[in-house]
C-alpha positions as CSV (number, residue, x, y, z in Angstrom):
1,M,-23.7,-8.5,-7.8
2,S,-20.1,-9.5,-7.2
3,W,-18.2,-6.6,-8.8
4,A,-20.3,-4.0,-6.9
5,T,-17.9,-4.4,-4.0
6,V,-15.0,-3.3,-6.3
7,R,-14.8,0.5,-6.8
8,G,-12.6,2.5,-9.1
9,H,-11.3,-0.4,-11.2
10,D,-13.9,-0.8,-13.8
11,A,-11.3,-0.9,-16.6
12,V,-9.6,-3.9,-14.9
13,V,-13.0,-5.6,-14.5
14,R,-13.7,-5.2,-18.3
15,Q,-10.2,-6.5,-19.1
16,F,-10.7,-9.7,-17.2
17,D,-14.2,-10.2,-18.6
18,H,-12.9,-9.8,-22.1
19,T,-10.1,-12.3,-21.4
20,W,-12.5,-14.8,-19.9
21,K,-14.9,-14.6,-22.8
22,R,-12.0,-15.3,-25.2
23,G,-10.8,-18.3,-23.1
24,R,-7.4,-16.7,-22.6
25,L,-7.1,-16.6,-18.8
26,A,-3.4,-16.8,-17.7
27,H,-2.3,-19.2,-15.0
28,A,-0.7,-16.4,-12.9
29,Y,-1.3,-12.7,-12.3
30,L,0.7,-10.1,-10.4
31,F,-1.5,-7.3,-9.1
32,V,0.6,-4.2,-8.6
33,G,-0.3,-0.7,-7.4
34,P,-0.3,1.4,-4.2
35,K,-1.4,-0.2,-0.9
36,G,-4.9,0.3,0.2
37,I,-6.6,0.8,-3.2
38,G,-8.6,-2.5,-3.2
39,K,-6.3,-5.1,-4.9
40,H,-7.1,-7.8,-2.3
41,T,-10.8,-7.1,-2.6
42,F,-10.5,-7.4,-6.4
43,A,-8.6,-10.6,-6.1
44,R,-11.3,-12.1,-3.8
45,E,-14.1,-11.1,-6.2
46,L,-12.2,-12.4,-9.2
47,A,-11.8,-15.7,-7.4
48,K,-15.5,-15.8,-6.6
49,A,-16.3,-15.2,-10.3
50,L,-13.9,-17.9,-11.5
51,L,-15.3,-20.5,-9.0
52,C,-18.9,-19.6,-9.5
53,E,-21.0,-22.6,-10.6
54,A,-23.8,-20.7,-12.4
55,E,-24.1,-20.5,-16.1
56,R,-23.2,-16.9,-17.2
57,D,-22.4,-14.8,-20.2
58,S,-19.8,-12.7,-18.4
59,L,-17.2,-13.1,-15.7
60,E,-19.3,-12.2,-12.7
61,A,-20.3,-14.2,-9.7
62,C,-24.0,-15.0,-9.2
63,D,-23.7,-14.7,-5.4
64,A,-26.4,-17.4,-5.1
65,C,-24.8,-20.7,-6.0
66,P,-23.2,-23.0,-3.3
67,A,-19.7,-22.0,-4.4
68,C,-20.4,-18.3,-4.0
69,H,-21.9,-18.9,-0.6
70,Q,-18.9,-20.9,0.5
71,I,-16.5,-18.1,-0.6
72,T,-18.5,-15.5,1.2
73,A,-18.3,-17.7,4.3
74,G,-14.6,-18.3,3.9
75,A,-15.1,-22.0,3.5
76,H,-14.6,-22.9,-0.2
77,P,-12.2,-25.9,-0.5
78,D,-10.7,-24.7,-3.7
79,L,-9.8,-21.1,-2.7
80,F,-6.6,-20.6,-0.8
81,F,-5.0,-17.6,0.9
82,A,-1.5,-16.9,2.2
83,S,0.1,-13.8,3.6
84,R,3.0,-12.7,5.8
85,P,2.5,-13.6,9.5
86,E,2.1,-10.4,11.7
87,D,5.2,-11.3,13.7
88,S,7.4,-11.9,10.7
89,L,9.4,-9.4,8.7
90,D,9.1,-11.5,5.5
91,L,6.9,-14.1,3.9
92,P,8.5,-17.4,5.1
93,I,9.0,-20.4,2.9
94,E,6.8,-22.5,5.2
95,V,3.7,-20.4,4.3
96,V,4.5,-20.6,0.6
97,R,5.2,-24.3,0.7
98,E,1.9,-25.0,2.5
99,L,0.0,-23.0,-0.2
100,C,1.7,-24.8,-3.0
101,G,0.9,-28.1,-1.3
102,H,-2.8,-27.3,-1.4
103,L,-2.6,-26.6,-5.1
104,E,-1.2,-30.0,-5.9
105,L,-4.4,-31.7,-4.9
106,K,-7.3,-32.1,-7.3
107,P,-10.1,-29.6,-7.0
108,A,-12.9,-30.6,-4.5
109,R,-15.5,-28.9,-6.6
110,G,-15.6,-28.2,-10.3
111,F,-12.3,-28.1,-12.3
112,R,-10.4,-25.0,-10.9
113,K,-8.4,-23.8,-7.9
114,V,-7.5,-20.3,-7.1
115,A,-4.7,-19.1,-4.8
116,I,-4.2,-15.6,-3.5
117,L,-0.8,-14.7,-2.2
118,D,-1.0,-11.4,-0.3
119,E,2.0,-9.2,0.4
120,A,4.0,-10.9,-2.3
121,D,6.6,-8.0,-2.0
122,D,7.7,-9.6,1.3
123,M,8.8,-13.0,-0.1
124,N,12.4,-13.7,0.7
125,E,14.7,-15.6,-1.6
126,A,13.8,-19.0,-0.3
127,S,10.0,-18.5,-0.5
128,S,10.3,-16.8,-3.9
129,N,12.2,-19.8,-5.3
130,C,9.7,-22.2,-3.7
131,F,6.8,-20.4,-5.4
132,L,8.8,-20.2,-8.7
133,K,8.6,-24.0,-9.0
134,T,4.8,-23.8,-8.9
135,L,4.8,-21.0,-11.4
136,E,7.0,-23.0,-13.8
137,E,4.8,-26.1,-13.7
138,P,1.4,-25.0,-12.4
139,P,-1.1,-27.7,-11.6
140,S,-3.9,-28.0,-14.2
141,G,-6.8,-25.6,-13.7
142,C,-5.0,-23.4,-11.1
143,V,-5.1,-19.6,-11.2
144,L,-2.5,-17.9,-9.0
145,I,-2.9,-14.3,-7.9
146,L,0.1,-12.4,-6.3
147,V,-0.8,-9.1,-4.7
148,G,2.0,-6.6,-4.4
149,T,3.0,-3.0,-5.1
150,S,5.6,-3.2,-7.8
151,P,7.1,-5.7,-10.2
152,E,10.5,-4.4,-9.0
153,R,9.9,-6.0,-5.6
154,Q,9.7,-9.5,-7.2
155,L,12.4,-11.8,-8.7
156,S,12.6,-11.2,-12.4
157,T,11.9,-14.9,-13.0
158,I,8.6,-14.6,-11.1
159,V,7.6,-11.5,-13.0
160,S,8.3,-13.2,-16.3
161,R,5.9,-16.0,-15.5
162,C,3.0,-13.8,-14.4
163,Q,0.8,-11.4,-16.2
164,P,1.1,-8.0,-14.5
165,V,-2.1,-6.1,-13.8
166,R,-1.7,-2.5,-12.8
167,F,-4.2,-0.9,-10.4
168,A,-4.3,2.9,-10.4
169,P,-4.8,5.1,-7.3
170,L,-8.5,5.7,-6.6
171,A,-10.1,8.9,-7.9
172,P,-11.2,11.5,-5.3
173,E,-14.9,10.9,-6.0
174,V,-14.5,7.2,-5.5
175,M,-12.6,7.9,-2.3
176,R,-15.4,10.1,-1.0
177,E,-18.0,7.4,-1.6
178,I,-15.9,4.7,0.2
179,L,-15.0,6.9,3.1
180,H,-18.6,7.9,3.6
181,D,-19.6,4.2,3.6
182,Q,-16.8,3.6,6.2
183,G,-18.5,6.1,8.5
184,V,-16.4,9.2,7.9
185,E,-18.9,12.1,8.2
186,D,-16.7,15.1,8.9
187,V,-16.3,16.7,5.4
188,S,-13.2,18.7,6.2
189,Q,-11.5,15.7,7.7
190,M,-12.5,13.6,4.7
191,E,-11.1,16.2,2.2
192,R,-7.9,16.6,4.2
193,S,-7.4,12.9,4.2
194,I,-8.1,12.5,0.5
195,R,-5.7,15.2,-0.3
196,L,-2.8,13.4,1.5
197,A,-3.8,9.8,0.8
198,G,-2.6,9.5,-2.7
199,G,-5.6,7.6,-3.9
200,S,-5.4,5.0,-1.1
201,V,-8.4,4.3,1.1
202,G,-6.2,2.6,3.7
203,Q,-4.0,5.7,4.0
204,A,-7.1,8.0,4.2
205,L,-8.5,6.0,7.0
206,A,-5.2,6.1,8.9
207,L,-5.1,9.9,8.4
208,G,-8.4,10.1,10.2
209,D,-6.6,9.6,13.5
210,A,-6.8,12.8,15.5
211,D,-3.6,12.0,17.4
212,L,-1.8,12.0,14.0
213,W,-2.7,15.6,13.4
214,T,-1.6,16.6,16.9
215,F,1.8,15.0,16.2
216,R,1.9,16.8,12.8
217,Q,1.9,20.1,14.7
218,T,4.6,18.8,17.0
219,M,6.7,17.8,14.0
220,L,6.1,21.2,12.4
221,D,7.2,23.0,15.6
222,H,10.5,21.0,15.5
223,L,11.2,21.6,11.8
224,S,10.4,25.3,11.9
225,D,12.8,25.8,14.8
226,P,16.2,27.1,13.5
227,K,17.9,25.3,16.4
228,M,16.1,22.0,15.8
229,E,17.4,19.1,18.0
230,P,17.4,15.9,15.9
231,Q,17.4,13.7,19.0
232,Q,14.3,15.3,20.4
233,L,12.4,15.0,17.2
234,S,13.5,11.3,16.7
235,S,12.5,10.5,20.3
236,A,9.1,12.2,20.0
237,W,8.5,10.4,16.7
238,M,9.4,7.0,18.1
239,R,7.1,7.5,21.1
240,F,4.3,8.3,18.8
241,V,4.9,5.3,16.6
242,E,5.1,3.0,19.6
243,D,1.8,4.2,20.9
244,A,0.2,2.4,17.8
245,G,0.7,-0.9,19.7
246,K,3.2,-3.7,19.9
247,E,2.7,-5.1,16.4
248,S,5.5,-4.0,14.0
249,A,3.0,-3.6,11.1
250,A,1.0,-1.0,13.1
251,Q,4.1,0.9,14.1
252,R,5.5,0.9,10.5
253,G,2.1,2.0,9.2
254,R,2.0,4.9,11.6
255,A,5.7,5.9,10.8
256,S,4.9,5.8,7.1
257,V,1.8,8.0,7.5
258,V,3.9,10.5,9.4
259,L,6.3,10.6,6.5
260,R,3.4,11.2,4.1
261,M,2.3,14.2,6.2
262,L,5.9,15.4,6.3
263,V,6.2,15.2,2.5
264,E,3.0,17.3,2.2
265,M,4.4,19.9,4.5
266,L,7.7,20.1,2.6
267,E,5.9,20.4,-0.7
268,S,3.8,23.3,0.7
269,A,7.0,24.9,1.9
270,L,8.6,24.4,-1.5
271,K,5.6,26.1,-3.2
272,L,5.9,29.0,-0.8
273,S,9.6,29.3,-1.5
274,V,8.9,30.0,-5.2
275,G,6.0,32.4,-4.5
276,A,3.0,30.2,-5.0
277,E,-0.3,31.0,-3.3
278,L,-1.7,28.5,-0.8
279,P,-5.1,29.9,0.4
280,N,-6.0,26.9,2.5
281,L,-3.3,27.4,5.1
282,D,-4.1,28.9,8.5
283,A,-2.0,31.8,9.7
284,N,0.1,29.8,12.2
285,E,0.9,27.0,9.7
286,R,1.7,29.6,7.0
287,A,4.1,31.4,9.3
288,Q,5.9,28.1,10.2
289,L,6.1,26.8,6.7
290,T,7.4,30.2,5.5
291,E,10.1,30.1,8.1
292,I,11.2,26.7,6.8
293,A,11.0,27.8,3.2
294,E,13.1,30.9,3.8
295,R,15.7,29.1,5.9
296,L,16.2,26.1,3.5
297,G,15.4,27.4,0.1
298,P,14.2,25.3,-2.9
299,D,17.4,23.2,-3.2
300,R,17.5,22.0,0.4
301,L,13.7,21.5,0.4
302,L,14.1,19.2,-2.6
303,M,16.9,17.4,-0.8
304,W,14.7,16.9,2.3
305,L,11.9,15.5,0.1
306,D,14.3,13.0,-1.5
307,R,15.4,11.8,1.9
308,A,11.8,11.5,3.0
309,F,11.0,9.2,0.1
310,E,14.1,7.2,0.8
311,A,13.2,6.8,4.4
312,D,9.7,5.6,3.4
313,M,11.3,3.0,1.2
314,H,13.5,1.8,4.1
315,I,10.4,1.6,6.4
316,D,8.5,-0.3,3.8
317,R,11.4,-2.7,3.3
318,R,11.6,-3.5,7.0
319,V,14.7,-1.7,8.0
320,Q,14.8,-1.5,11.8
321,L,12.3,1.3,12.5
322,V,14.3,3.3,15.1
323,L,17.3,3.3,12.9
324,A,15.4,4.4,9.8
325,I,13.8,7.3,11.8
326,E,17.0,8.4,13.5
327,A,19.0,8.3,10.2
328,F,16.4,10.3,8.4
329,V,16.1,13.0,11.1
330,D,19.9,13.2,11.4
331,S,20.2,13.7,7.7
332,L,17.8,16.7,7.9
333,A,20.0,18.3,10.5
334,R,23.2,18.0,8.5
335,R,24.2,21.0,6.4
336,P,25.1,20.3,2.8
337,S,28.8,20.3,2.1
338,V,30.2,23.2,0.1
339,R,33.0,22.6,-2.4
340,K,35.8,25.0,-2.2
341,P,36.9,26.4,-5.6
342,A,40.1,24.8,-6.9
């Protein structure tokens, strides 16, 4: 059945089913939560359930009526999708204007239309204001679904006109099931990816790249060197990122995954600096992380972690990639200023 494709979000399924049975569906929803946890999949299955033409006692698509078949085939005339073009840094007003134009027409089947706006975080001021007009006066029978990561990434006027729906990171057992279905058979690789992925299947699949782990060692070699050369590390990082292909989304995705691995290494070094036991480390990695821990100490390690999170935010918000990486690495090489006593 329809909801079988959605894993790890049973509570949200029950929430929508309860709302539907009470006849209290909102006209607009803002899906928020980490990337790669199934928000778009949920939105598509919700659209199928809302447009299903079978008589039902619960909000679940029958997967057998003409409407369900059309949605599966990507051909339903009352379901619309919009997202940021791959060659664009934001979601342009032209894309949003076209989506809103479709919603102004009467439904071709039944009495409802559904629109899914992916990557809503990337709307610029013009596209946000354009979409706001539709939110303020939504066409009758329309359900609008915005898929993003955080309400803070939207205009407050948009958030106030949507019902936020929060999606939690996926549990490890759910991740194992999905990764197995995706063809990941190496148990050690699977567990390693789950540990670093933060509940995101998308991140876990990206972490399955063998080249990524080779570069992780390169990065560890640089960071554990007391005479670390920032320019060398920045150049190596950019070469690795550019090997992902010409598309900016692929490069940013790889840069972000590298930062996630770096955060994991720094957290391990921080634990070692306060005497924690880390039994899963091999001898070489333990020696390198111990050197970093002893050289930096807890305070500087925490500073490096803060800068890593800040760099990830800059990458996510489309700061020019080479500038974000170079600025981050340079910040690691700078020694903290020491105040002289008055």
